[in-house]
C-alpha positions in Angstrom: -50.8 -0.7 -8.3 -50.8 1.3 -5.1 -52.7 -1.5 -3.4 -50.1 -4.0 -4.5 -47.2 -1.9 -3.1 -48.9 -1.2 0.2 -49.5 -4.9 0.9 -47.4 -6.5 3.6 -46.6 -9.4 1.3 -44.7 -7.2 -1.1 -42.6 -5.8 1.6 -41.5 -9.3 2.2 -39.9 -9.3 -1.3 -37.0 -7.1 0.1 -35.4 -10.0 2.0 -35.0 -12.3 -0.9 -33.9 -9.4 -3.0 -31.0 -8.7 -0.6 -30.2 -12.4 -0.2 -29.7 -12.7 -4.0 -26.7 -10.3 -3.6 -25.1 -12.4 -0.8 -24.4 -15.6 -2.7 -20.7 -16.8 -2.7 -19.0 -17.5 -6.0 -19.0 -21.2 -7.0 -15.8 -20.9 -9.0 -12.3 -20.4 -7.5 -9.7 -17.9 -8.6 -5.9 -17.4 -8.4 -4.7 -14.4 -6.5 -1.2 -13.3 -7.8 0.7 -10.6 -5.9 4.3 -9.3 -6.1 5.5 -12.0 -3.7 3.2 -15.0 -4.0 0.3 -16.8 -5.7 -2.7 -18.0 -3.7 -5.7 -20.1 -4.7 -9.1 -18.8 -3.5 -11.5 -21.8 -3.7 -15.3 -21.8 -3.8 -15.1 -23.4 -0.3 -13.0 -20.4 0.9 -15.7 -18.0 -0.5 -18.5 -19.9 1.3 -16.5 -19.9 4.6 -16.0 -16.1 4.3 -19.6 -15.4 3.6 -20.6 -17.4 6.7 -18.9 -14.7 8.8 -21.9 -12.4 8.2 -23.7 -12.5 11.5 -27.5 -12.9 11.5 -29.3 -9.6 11.8 -26.3 -7.4 10.7 -27.4 -5.1 7.8 -26.0 -6.1 4.4 -23.7 -3.2 3.9 -22.2 -3.5 7.4 -21.8 -7.3 7.2 -19.8 -6.7 4.0 -16.8 -5.5 6.0 -17.0 -8.7 8.2 -17.0 -10.9 5.1 -14.1 -9.0 3.5 -12.0 -9.3 6.7 -12.7 -13.0 6.9 -11.8 -13.5 3.3 -8.5 -11.8 3.7 -7.8 -13.8 6.9 -8.4 -17.0 5.1 -5.9 -16.1 2.3 -3.3 -14.9 4.8 -3.5 -18.2 6.7 -2.4 -19.9 3.6 0.9 -18.1 3.9 1.6 -19.1 7.5 5.2 -20.2 7.9 6.6 -18.2 5.0 9.4 -15.8 5.4 7.4 -12.8 4.0 5.9 -10.8 6.9 2.2 -11.5 7.2 1.3 -7.8 7.4 2.9 -7.2 4.0 0.9 -10.1 2.6 -2.3 -8.9 4.1 -1.8 -5.4 2.8 -1.0 -6.7 -0.7 -4.1 -8.8 -0.8 -6.3 -5.9 0.4 -5.1 -3.8 -2.5 -5.3 -6.6 -5.1 -7.6 -5.3 -7.9 -8.8 -8.6 -9.2 -9.8 -9.7 -5.7 -11.5 -6.4 -4.9 -13.5 -6.6 -8.2 -14.6 -10.2 -7.6 -15.7 -9.3 -4.0 -17.6 -6.3 -5.2 -19.6 -8.5 -7.6 -20.1 -11.2 -5.0 -21.2 -8.8 -2.1 -21.9 -5.4 -3.5 -22.6 -2.2 -1.6 -26.3 -1.4 -2.3 -28.3 1.8 -2.0 -31.9 1.1 -0.7 -33.3 3.2 -3.6 -31.4 1.1 -6.2 -32.7 -2.1 -4.7 -36.4 -1.0 -4.9 -35.9 0.6 -8.3 -34.6 -2.7 -9.7 -37.9 -4.4 -8.6 -39.9 -1.9 -10.7 -37.7 -2.2 -13.8 -36.6 -5.8 -14.0 -39.6 -8.2 -14.3 -37.5 -11.3 -13.8 -36.0 -9.9 -10.6 -39.5 -9.1 -9.2 -40.8 -12.5 -10.1 -37.9 -14.1 -8.3 -38.3 -12.1 -5.1 -42.2 -12.1 -5.2 -43.1 -15.5 -6.8 -46.7 -15.2 -5.6 -47.4 -12.3 -8.0 -49.3 -13.1 -11.2 -47.8 -12.2 -14.6 -50.3 -9.3 -14.8 -49.4 -7.9 -11.4 -45.7 -8.0 -12.3 -46.5 -6.1 -15.4 -48.5 -3.5 -13.5 -45.7 -2.9 -11.1 -43.1 -2.1 -13.8 -42.5 1.5 -14.7 -40.2 3.6 -16.9 -39.1 6.0 -14.3 -38.2 3.8 -11.3 -36.9 6.7 -9.1 -40.1 8.7 -9.2 -41.3 7.7 -5.8 -44.8 7.8 -4.5 -46.2 7.3 -1.0 -46.9 3.7 -1.9 -43.2 3.1 -2.2 -42.3 4.3 1.3 -42.9 0.9 3.1 -40.6 -0.8 0.7 -37.9 1.9 0.9 -38.1 1.8 4.7 -37.7 -2.0 4.7 -34.8 -1.8 2.3 -33.0 0.8 4.5 -33.3 -1.4 7.6 -32.1 -4.5 5.8 -29.2 -2.9 3.9 -27.9 -0.3 6.3 -25.9 2.8 5.3 -23.4 2.0 2.5 -21.5 5.2 3.4 -20.4 3.6 6.7 -18.7 0.7 4.8 -17.0 3.1 2.3 -15.6 5.2 5.1 -14.4 2.2 7.0 -12.7 0.8 3.9 -11.0 4.1 3.2 -9.6 4.2 6.8 -8.5 0.5 6.6 -6.7 1.1 3.3 -4.8 4.1 4.7 -3.7 2.0 7.7 -2.6 -0.8 5.4 -0.4 1.6 3.4 1.1 3.0 6.6 1.8 -0.4 8.0 3.4 -1.6 4.7 5.7 1.4 4.6 6.8 0.9 8.2 7.4 -2.8 7.6 9.5 -2.1 4.5 11.6 0.4 6.5 12.1 -2.1 9.3 12.9 -4.9 6.8 15.4 -2.8 5.0 17.0 -1.9 8.3 17.4 -5.5 9.3 19.0 -6.3 5.9 21.5 -3.5 6.4 22.5 -4.8 9.8 22.7 -8.4 8.8 26.3 -7.9 7.6 29.1 -5.5 8.4 28.8 -2.1 6.8 31.2 -0.7 4.2 32.9 1.4 6.9 33.8 -1.7 8.9 31.3 -1.3 11.7 30.2 -4.5 13.4 26.6 -5.7 13.5 26.5 -4.9 17.2 27.5 -1.3 16.5 24.9 -0.9 13.7 22.0 -2.3 15.8 22.7 0.2 18.6 23.1 3.2 16.4 20.0 4.8 17.9 21.1 4.0 21.5 24.8 4.9 21.8 26.6 3.4 24.7 30.2 2.7 25.9 30.0 -0.7 24.3 29.0 0.9 21.0 31.9 3.3 21.1 34.3 0.4 21.7 33.1 -1.5 18.6 32.9 1.5 16.3 35.7 3.4 14.7 36.1 6.8 16.4 35.1 9.8 14.4 37.9 12.1 13.4 36.0 14.9 15.1 36.3 13.2 18.5 40.2 13.3 18.2 40.4 17.0 17.5 41.1 19.4 20.3 40.6 23.2 20.3 44.0 24.7 21.1 42.3 27.6 22.9 40.7 25.1 25.4 44.0 23.4 26.3 44.1 22.7 30.1 46.3 24.9 32.3 48.3 21.8 33.4 49.2 21.2 29.8 50.4 24.8 29.4 52.5 24.6 32.5 54.2 21.4 31.3 55.0 23.1 28.0 
């Protein structure tokens, strides 16, 4: 069994093993959000998967594919009144889409990939079709994570091909935090524009409301004066006023 694992041919089973987790879905799905409904077709899936550059480790390429998938869906809303940033944020958080993508292009630990080869005979036969039925049987074991020196070449090859899954998780967490921040800001801005679209209850004009953060003489002319601006402190009356009295 050690001889089989140490052979260069078996290390070659890592590439098809990874490729089997990078196959786009062949069935489309509907993505329903609070503001819209979007159809994600099998062609869209395939286009997004093509964004994975050759030579980029699987777990790192996953972020590229996800960003392309979101971009494809956002493009379907071009020309709509809803801000594209809000649509993008909503799609990124869509549970159904996230689950479908996780199945289509999962994050994989190198140890899990190699362990599956030693515990799932059909998987090993698919990735190493040159092995005989007896060799496949010999390579199977009950405790897949009890590594030996013979496993090291395959584990090393899996690490190089897959990359660090932690990098993708950290990047996804950062991107989600930014999405939430952008959405909150967009909603504040959108609410502000709605408030300034018509005169306020106090009778201020739209021009006055839109300049509330940048007061000027024109703003004062279009706004009602505050009662406080008309009040004078008797103790600060000018001397000329006292003389006239």
